[in-house]
C-alpha positions as CSV (number, residue, x, y, z in Angstrom):
1,M,25.9,83.5,44.0
2,R,22.2,83.1,43.8
3,N,22.4,83.2,40.1
4,Y,25.2,80.6,40.1
5,A,23.2,78.3,42.4
6,G,20.1,78.6,40.2
7,I,22.2,77.7,37.1
8,L,23.5,74.6,39.0
9,V,20.0,73.5,39.9
10,I,18.7,73.9,36.4
11,T,21.6,72.0,35.0
12,A,21.1,69.1,37.4
13,C,17.4,68.9,36.5
14,A,18.3,68.9,32.8
15,L,20.8,66.1,33.3
16,C,18.2,64.1,35.2
17,W,15.8,64.3,32.2
18,V,18.5,63.2,29.6
19,P,17.2,59.9,28.1
20,D,19.3,56.8,28.5
21,T,21.1,56.0,25.2
22,S,22.7,52.8,26.3
23,P,22.2,49.7,24.0
24,A,20.1,48.0,26.6
25,A,17.7,51.0,26.8
26,E,17.5,51.2,23.0
27,E,16.7,47.5,22.7
28,A,14.1,47.8,25.5
29,S,12.4,50.8,23.8
30,K,12.4,48.9,20.4
31,S,10.8,45.8,21.9
32,K,8.2,47.9,23.7
33,A,7.4,50.0,20.6
34,L,6.8,47.0,18.3
35,P,3.4,45.3,18.8
36,P,2.8,41.7,18.0
37,I,2.2,40.9,14.3
38,P,-1.4,40.0,13.7
39,L,-1.6,36.4,12.6
40,S,-2.9,36.0,9.0
41,L,-4.4,33.1,7.2
42,N,-1.6,33.1,4.6
43,E,0.9,32.6,7.5
44,V,-1.2,29.7,8.8
45,H,-1.1,28.1,5.4
46,A,2.6,28.7,5.2
47,W,3.1,26.8,8.5
48,I,1.0,24.0,7.1
49,D,3.2,23.8,4.0
50,R,6.3,23.8,6.1
51,S,5.7,21.4,8.9
52,H,2.2,19.8,9.1
53,P,2.7,16.1,9.6
54,L,-0.3,15.1,7.4
55,L,1.1,17.0,4.5
56,K,4.5,15.5,5.1
57,G,2.9,12.1,5.2
58,A,1.2,12.7,1.9
59,G,4.6,13.7,0.5
60,T,5.9,10.2,1.2
61,E,3.6,9.1,-1.7
62,K,6.3,10.5,-4.0
63,T,8.9,8.1,-2.5
64,S,6.4,5.2,-2.8
65,A,5.9,6.1,-6.5
66,R,9.6,5.9,-7.1
67,G,9.6,2.6,-5.4
68,K,6.9,1.3,-7.7
69,M,8.8,2.5,-10.7
70,L,12.0,0.7,-9.6
71,K,10.0,-2.4,-8.9
72,A,8.5,-2.4,-12.4
73,L,11.8,-1.8,-14.0
74,G,13.2,-4.8,-12.2
75,A,11.5,-7.0,-14.7
76,F,13.7,-5.7,-17.5
77,E,17.1,-5.5,-15.8
78,P,19.9,-7.6,-17.3
79,V,20.9,-10.8,-15.5
80,L,24.4,-12.4,-15.5
81,V,24.1,-16.2,-15.7
82,N,26.9,-18.8,-15.2
83,D,25.7,-22.4,-15.9
84,T,27.8,-25.6,-15.9
85,E,26.4,-28.9,-17.0
86,I,28.2,-32.2,-17.4
87,E,26.8,-35.5,-18.8
88,R,28.4,-38.9,-18.3
89,F,27.4,-41.7,-20.7
90,I,28.5,-44.8,-22.5
91,D,29.1,-44.9,-26.3
92,K,26.6,-47.1,-28.1
93,G,28.0,-50.6,-28.8
94,T,31.0,-50.1,-26.5
95,T,31.9,-50.1,-22.9
96,K,33.7,-46.8,-23.2
97,T,32.5,-44.0,-20.9
98,Q,32.6,-40.4,-21.8
99,S,32.0,-37.1,-19.8
100,V,31.2,-34.0,-21.8
101,G,29.5,-30.8,-21.0
102,F,29.8,-27.0,-21.1
103,N,30.2,-23.9,-19.0
104,D,28.0,-20.9,-20.1
105,T,28.6,-17.3,-19.1
106,L,26.0,-15.1,-20.6
107,V,23.8,-12.0,-20.0
108,E,20.0,-12.3,-20.3
109,A,17.7,-9.4,-20.7
110,R,14.1,-8.6,-21.8
111,T,12.5,-5.5,-23.3
112,P,9.1,-4.0,-22.5
113,W,7.9,-4.9,-26.0
114,G,8.1,-8.6,-25.4
115,F,11.5,-9.5,-27.0
116,R,13.9,-11.5,-24.8
117,G,17.6,-12.0,-25.7
118,S,20.8,-13.4,-24.4
119,A,24.5,-13.3,-25.4
120,G,27.6,-14.8,-24.0
121,I,30.4,-17.4,-24.3
122,R,30.4,-21.2,-24.0
123,Q,33.4,-23.2,-23.0
124,S,33.1,-26.9,-23.9
125,I,34.1,-29.6,-21.4
126,G,35.5,-32.9,-22.7
127,D,35.4,-34.1,-26.3
128,A,32.4,-32.1,-27.5
129,K,31.7,-30.9,-31.0
130,I,30.9,-27.2,-31.8
131,P,29.1,-26.9,-35.1
132,D,28.2,-23.1,-34.8
133,L,30.0,-19.9,-34.0
134,A,33.1,-21.6,-32.6
135,F,36.3,-19.8,-31.8
136,G,39.5,-20.5,-29.9
137,N,39.9,-23.8,-28.1
138,G,36.5,-25.3,-27.5
139,Q,34.8,-22.0,-27.2
140,Q,31.6,-20.8,-28.8
141,V,29.6,-17.6,-29.1
142,I,26.1,-18.2,-27.8
143,L,23.2,-16.0,-28.9
144,G,19.5,-16.5,-28.1
145,G,16.2,-14.7,-28.6
146,F,12.5,-15.0,-28.1
147,L,10.0,-12.9,-30.1
148,P,6.2,-13.0,-29.7
149,L,4.5,-12.1,-33.0
150,L,0.9,-11.8,-31.8
151,K,0.1,-12.2,-28.1
152,G,2.6,-10.3,-25.9
153,L,4.0,-8.1,-28.7
154,M,4.2,-4.5,-27.4
155,I,1.6,-5.3,-24.8
156,N,2.4,-7.8,-22.0
157,P,1.9,-8.0,-18.2
158,E,5.4,-6.7,-17.4
159,H,5.0,-3.7,-19.8
160,A,1.5,-3.0,-18.4
161,E,3.0,-2.9,-14.9
162,L,5.6,-0.5,-16.0
163,Q,3.0,1.8,-17.5
164,R,1.0,1.7,-14.3
165,S,4.1,2.6,-12.3
166,E,4.6,5.6,-14.5
167,L,1.2,6.9,-13.3
168,A,2.2,6.5,-9.6
169,D,4.0,9.8,-9.5
170,P,1.0,11.8,-10.9
171,R,-1.2,9.9,-8.5
172,A,1.0,10.9,-5.6
173,E,0.8,14.5,-6.7
174,V,-3.0,14.3,-6.7
175,K,-2.8,12.8,-3.2
176,I,-0.6,15.7,-2.0
177,S,-2.9,18.3,-3.7
178,Q,-6.0,16.7,-2.1
179,T,-4.4,16.7,1.4
180,R,-3.3,20.3,0.9
181,Q,-6.7,21.5,-0.2
182,D,-8.5,19.8,2.7
183,L,-5.9,21.1,5.2
184,F,-6.1,24.7,3.9
185,L,-9.9,24.7,4.0
186,A,-10.0,23.2,7.5
187,A,-7.4,25.7,8.7
188,A,-9.3,28.6,7.2
189,T,-12.5,27.5,8.9
190,Q,-10.7,27.0,12.3
191,F,-8.8,30.3,11.9
192,W,-12.0,32.4,11.6
193,D,-13.6,30.4,14.4
194,W,-10.7,31.3,16.6
195,V,-10.9,35.0,15.6
196,S,-14.6,35.0,16.3
197,A,-14.2,33.5,19.7
198,A,-11.5,36.1,20.6
199,K,-13.9,38.9,19.4
200,F,-16.7,37.4,21.5
201,V,-14.4,37.5,24.6
202,D,-13.7,41.2,23.9
203,V,-17.4,42.0,23.6
204,Q,-18.3,40.2,26.8
205,R,-15.5,41.8,28.8
206,R,-16.5,45.2,27.7
207,A,-20.1,44.4,28.6
208,L,-18.9,43.2,32.0
209,G,-16.9,46.3,32.6
210,I,-20.0,48.5,31.8
211,A,-22.1,46.4,34.2
212,E,-19.5,46.7,37.0
213,E,-19.3,50.5,36.6
214,R,-23.1,50.8,36.7
215,L,-23.1,48.7,39.9
216,R,-20.8,51.2,41.5
217,Q,-22.9,54.1,40.4
218,V,-26.2,52.5,41.6
219,E,-24.6,51.7,44.9
220,G,-23.6,55.3,45.4
221,R,-27.0,56.5,44.4
222,A,-28.7,54.0,46.7
223,K,-26.6,55.3,49.6
224,A,-27.7,58.8,48.8
225,G,-31.3,57.6,48.7
226,A,-31.8,58.4,45.0
227,V,-32.7,54.8,44.0
228,A,-34.2,51.8,45.8
229,P,-31.9,49.1,47.3
230,L,-33.6,46.6,44.9
231,D,-31.9,48.4,42.0
232,V,-28.5,47.5,43.6
233,V,-29.5,43.8,43.6
234,E,-30.6,44.1,40.0
235,A,-27.3,45.7,39.0
236,G,-25.3,43.1,41.0
237,Q,-27.2,40.2,39.5
238,E,-26.4,41.6,36.0
239,V,-22.7,41.7,36.8
240,Q,-22.7,38.1,37.9
241,R,-24.7,37.1,34.8
242,R,-22.2,38.8,32.5
243,R,-19.3,37.5,34.4
244,E,-20.6,33.9,33.8
245,V,-21.0,34.6,30.1
246,S,-17.5,36.1,30.0
247,I,-16.0,33.0,31.6
248,A,-17.8,30.8,29.1
249,A,-16.5,33.0,26.2
250,Q,-13.0,32.6,27.7
251,R,-13.4,28.8,27.7
252,A,-14.6,28.9,24.1
253,V,-11.6,30.9,22.9
254,E,-9.3,28.5,24.7
255,Q,-10.9,25.6,23.0
256,E,-10.5,27.2,19.6
257,Q,-6.9,27.9,20.4
258,Y,-6.2,24.2,21.0
259,K,-8.0,23.3,17.8
260,M,-6.0,26.0,16.0
261,S,-2.7,24.6,17.3
262,M,-3.3,21.4,15.3
263,F,-2.5,23.4,12.2
264,L,0.5,25.2,13.6
265,W,3.4,22.7,14.1
266,E,6.8,23.7,15.3
267,N,9.5,21.1,16.2
268,Q,7.1,18.2,15.8
269,T,4.7,19.8,18.3
270,P,1.4,21.7,18.0
271,T,1.9,25.4,18.9
272,T,-0.9,27.5,20.5
273,P,-1.3,31.0,19.0
274,Q,-1.3,34.0,21.2
275,L,-4.5,36.0,21.7
276,E,-2.5,39.2,21.2
277,R,-2.0,38.1,17.5
278,V,-5.7,37.9,16.8
279,P,-6.3,40.0,13.6
280,D,-9.3,42.2,12.7
281,F,-11.7,41.2,10.0
282,P,-10.6,42.5,6.6
283,P,-13.0,44.7,4.7
284,P,-15.3,42.9,2.2
285,A,-13.8,42.5,-1.2
286,A,-15.5,42.9,-4.6
287,P,-17.2,39.7,-5.6
288,P,-15.8,37.9,-8.7
289,T,-17.3,38.9,-12.0
290,S,-19.3,36.5,-14.2
291,E,-16.4,36.1,-16.6
292,T,-14.0,35.3,-13.7
293,V,-16.4,32.7,-12.4
294,K,-16.8,31.1,-15.8
295,A,-13.0,30.9,-16.2
296,D,-12.6,29.6,-12.6
297,K,-15.1,26.8,-13.3
298,L,-13.2,25.7,-16.4
299,Q,-9.9,25.8,-14.6
300,A,-11.4,23.9,-11.6
301,K,-12.5,21.1,-13.9
302,T,-8.8,20.4,-14.6
303,D,-7.2,21.5,-11.3
304,R,-9.4,19.9,-8.7
305,P,-7.7,16.7,-7.3
306,E,-11.0,14.8,-7.6
307,I,-11.0,15.3,-11.4
308,R,-7.4,14.5,-11.8
309,E,-7.8,11.3,-9.8
310,V,-10.6,10.0,-12.0
311,D,-8.4,10.9,-15.1
312,I,-5.6,8.8,-13.7
313,E,-7.9,5.9,-12.9
314,A,-9.2,6.0,-16.5
315,K,-5.6,5.8,-17.8
316,V,-4.8,2.8,-15.6
317,N,-8.0,1.1,-16.7
318,N,-7.1,1.7,-20.4
319,I,-3.9,-0.1,-19.8
320,D,-5.8,-3.0,-18.3
321,L,-8.3,-2.9,-21.2
322,E,-5.5,-3.0,-23.8
323,L,-3.8,-5.9,-22.0
324,A,-7.1,-7.8,-21.9
325,K,-7.7,-7.3,-25.6
326,N,-4.2,-8.5,-26.4
327,N,-4.8,-11.7,-24.4
328,L,-7.6,-12.5,-26.8
329,L,-5.0,-13.0,-29.6
330,P,-3.4,-16.4,-30.3
331,S,0.2,-16.7,-29.3
332,L,2.7,-17.2,-32.1
333,D,6.3,-17.2,-30.7
334,L,9.6,-17.5,-32.4
335,E,12.6,-18.8,-30.5
336,A,16.3,-19.4,-31.1
337,A,18.6,-20.5,-28.4
338,P,21.7,-22.7,-27.8
339,A,21.1,-26.4,-27.3
340,R,21.2,-27.2,-23.6
341,A,19.8,-30.8,-23.4
342,P,22.6,-33.2,-22.3
343,E,21.7,-35.8,-25.0
344,K,22.6,-33.3,-27.7
345,F,26.2,-33.4,-26.6
346,V,27.0,-36.4,-28.7
347,L,25.9,-34.6,-31.8
348,G,27.5,-31.3,-30.8
349,L,27.0,-28.1,-28.9
350,G,24.8,-26.3,-31.5
351,Y,21.5,-24.3,-31.7
352,R,17.9,-25.1,-31.7
353,F,15.1,-23.1,-33.5
354,G,11.4,-23.2,-33.0
355,A,8.0,-21.7,-33.7
356,E,5.0,-22.3,-31.5
357,L,1.4,-21.4,-32.2
358,R,-1.3,-21.6,-29.4
359,I,-5.0,-20.8,-30.1
360,P,-7.3,-20.8,-27.1
361,I,-10.7,-22.2,-28.0
362,L,-13.2,-20.6,-25.6
363,Q,-11.3,-17.6,-24.4
364,R,-13.5,-17.3,-21.4
365,R,-10.8,-15.7,-19.1
366,S,-9.7,-13.1,-21.7
367,R,-13.3,-12.2,-22.6
368,G,-14.1,-11.8,-19.0
369,E,-11.2,-9.5,-18.5
370,V,-12.2,-7.4,-21.4
371,M,-15.8,-7.1,-20.2
372,E,-14.6,-6.1,-16.7
373,A,-12.2,-3.5,-18.0
374,Q,-14.8,-2.1,-20.4
375,A,-17.4,-1.8,-17.7
376,Q,-14.9,0.0,-15.5
377,A,-14.2,2.4,-18.4
378,D,-17.9,3.1,-18.8
379,R,-18.3,3.7,-15.1
380,L,-15.3,6.1,-15.0
381,V,-16.9,8.2,-17.8
382,L,-20.0,8.6,-15.7
383,V,-17.9,9.4,-12.6
384,Q,-16.0,12.0,-14.6
385,K,-19.2,13.7,-15.6
386,Y,-20.5,13.7,-12.0
387,R,-17.2,15.1,-10.7
388,E,-17.3,17.9,-13.2
389,Q,-20.8,18.8,-12.3
390,Q,-19.9,18.6,-8.6
391,V,-17.2,21.2,-9.2
392,V,-19.7,23.5,-10.8
393,V,-22.1,23.1,-7.9
394,D,-19.3,23.7,-5.4
395,V,-18.3,26.9,-7.1
396,D,-22.0,28.1,-7.3
397,N,-22.5,27.1,-3.6
398,A,-19.4,29.2,-2.6
399,L,-20.6,32.2,-4.6
400,S,-24.0,31.9,-2.9
401,A,-22.3,31.8,0.5
402,I,-20.3,34.9,-0.3
403,E,-23.3,36.9,-1.4
404,R,-25.5,35.9,1.5
405,A,-22.8,36.5,4.0
406,K,-22.1,39.9,2.6
407,E,-25.8,40.8,2.9
408,R,-25.8,39.5,6.5
409,V,-22.8,41.7,7.3
410,A,-24.7,44.8,6.1
411,A,-27.9,43.9,7.9
412,A,-26.0,43.0,11.1
413,A,-24.0,46.3,11.0
414,E,-27.3,48.3,10.6
415,S,-28.9,46.3,13.5
416,L,-25.9,47.1,15.7
417,R,-26.1,50.8,14.9
418,M,-29.8,50.9,15.9
419,A,-29.2,48.8,19.0
420,R,-26.5,51.2,20.2
421,T,-28.7,54.1,19.5
422,L,-31.4,52.5,21.7
423,E,-28.8,51.7,24.3
424,E,-27.5,55.3,24.6
425,G,-31.1,56.6,24.7
426,E,-32.0,54.2,27.5
427,R,-28.9,55.2,29.5
428,F,-29.9,58.9,29.1
429,R,-33.4,58.2,30.4
430,F,-31.9,56.2,33.3
431,S,-29.7,59.2,34.2
432,L,-32.9,61.3,34.3
433,G,-34.6,58.7,36.5
434,A,-37.2,57.9,33.7
435,T,-36.4,54.2,33.5
436,S,-35.0,51.4,35.6
437,V,-31.8,49.3,35.6
438,L,-33.7,46.4,34.1
439,F,-34.5,48.2,30.8
440,V,-30.9,49.5,30.6
441,N,-29.6,45.9,31.0
442,L,-32.0,44.7,28.3
443,R,-30.8,47.4,25.8
444,E,-27.2,46.5,26.5
445,R,-27.9,42.8,26.1
446,N,-29.5,43.6,22.7
447,S,-26.4,45.6,21.7
448,V,-24.1,42.7,22.7
449,D,-26.2,40.2,20.8
450,S,-26.2,42.4,17.7
451,E,-22.4,42.9,17.9
452,M,-21.9,39.1,18.2
453,Q,-24.2,38.5,15.2
454,L,-22.0,41.0,13.2
455,V,-18.9,39.0,14.2
456,R,-20.5,35.8,13.1
457,A,-21.5,37.3,9.8
458,K,-18.0,38.6,9.1
459,A,-16.5,35.2,10.0
460,D,-18.9,33.4,7.7
461,Y,-18.0,35.8,4.9
462,Q,-14.3,35.0,5.3
463,K,-15.2,31.3,5.4
464,A,-17.2,31.7,2.2
465,L,-14.1,33.2,0.5
466,A,-12.0,30.3,1.6
467,L,-14.7,27.9,0.4
468,Y,-14.5,29.6,-3.0
469,Q,-10.8,29.1,-3.2
470,W,-11.2,25.4,-2.3
471,A,-14.0,24.9,-4.8
472,T,-12.0,26.4,-7.7
473,G,-8.9,24.3,-6.8
474,S,-6.7,27.4,-6.4
475,W,-4.8,25.8,-3.4
476,A,-4.2,22.6,-5.4
477,R,-2.3,24.5,-8.2
478,S,-0.6,27.1,-6.1
479,Q,3.0,26.8,-5.0
480,P,4.0,26.2,-1.4
481,S,4.1,29.4,0.7
482,A,7.1,31.0,2.1
483,V,8.2,30.2,5.7
484,P,6.8,32.9,8.1
485,V,9.3,34.8,10.2
486,N,8.6,37.0,13.2
487,Y,10.3,40.4,13.0
488,R,11.0,40.6,16.7
489,V,14.3,39.2,17.9
490,G,13.7,36.2,20.2
491,A,9.9,36.4,19.7
492,S,8.1,33.2,20.4
493,F,5.1,32.1,18.4
494,S,3.4,30.5,21.4
495,R,2.9,31.7,24.9
């Protein structure tokens, strides 16, 4: 019986330790096992591509460009015309009255090259004569055309406006690229400021915890009579000092969180990132080689939005210059059209033909337009050279920032190592009673300052890498990022 009772007890204990395999328990264990995904800069950029209002606002430039194109094409669309004219008059030498006229139904259109034409049918009204292209009962085919031989041929204001509208779409793309570049750089700078602020909070909280632990130790030693009561005041004052600094650091990270939320939009609302998603600083990467830098500079001279914008402005100005030069030419126009004057009805509903030559004498307006467009072209050449050199300087500046930041990281890491060595040594001396709380506090403050300097140097290094990407125009030519997705079911991006 004793053995049987023992077996029952062991079996009951084993059943108590059997893990819960229910679906709820499995889901709970999965959710607890998976930590939050660290937020990355690529994910921030993906959120900007997906939902940032400024980038969406820049995207409306494409719609505006299509509107300009339709507006310019409106000058060349065909027009349906229905015109009725009747003239009542008295025959010469008699008292007999007569009413004659016509009804025209025709389509008029113009081409970008200056030619205008019309075609349709005329129905005579009354006793009207039809000398040309008559058919049926009082009907006539009517054809008309206008052809400029010098001024206005191939180049005219309407065609120039159409050419400008064709450049509206590339200009919209430049606007979008510029906005994307600026947003990505600002987001990268703010992202690393947020990471730095979170690291500062962690440093200050660890320092506060050490000071609170020392206060408890000093209080115990003071009660035992091993140290003076003044050391308790010293340790307590240090706790309050570090608590104040920790509160200030907490306020700083909250401020950076709010700034960071302006780059993370969800459902038309800024979203505050979680502190649990603060990532660690990635290790320093190998700097770009001289060949890579040279290729990046050449590529940046074509990809940077500032360069492309000047190029588009130059194309628009060339259109204005060609139009101004064309306006210097005399106008020689040929025209053929159906007769429309009422007094021609007596003679018949026929055609009229004409040629007109106009030669401006002073040409002050046209010469002024040419001078203005030529001066603008010369200015844009200089602006283009300046922008290209600015790109080179921006790339060199980013490279300098990368190199100096990398050196600062190495120096700050060595300084932190030495500060921690001094801190440990001072603590050992304090445990032996060879020093005071004041010197231990000073050593710890030095370690905290050194660690914060290392955090700043790492953040500046990452900012320098982002500046290099901006300077080379890599964000302007890259495709939009994929939409980020959290892997936890029901996980919220914000608190």
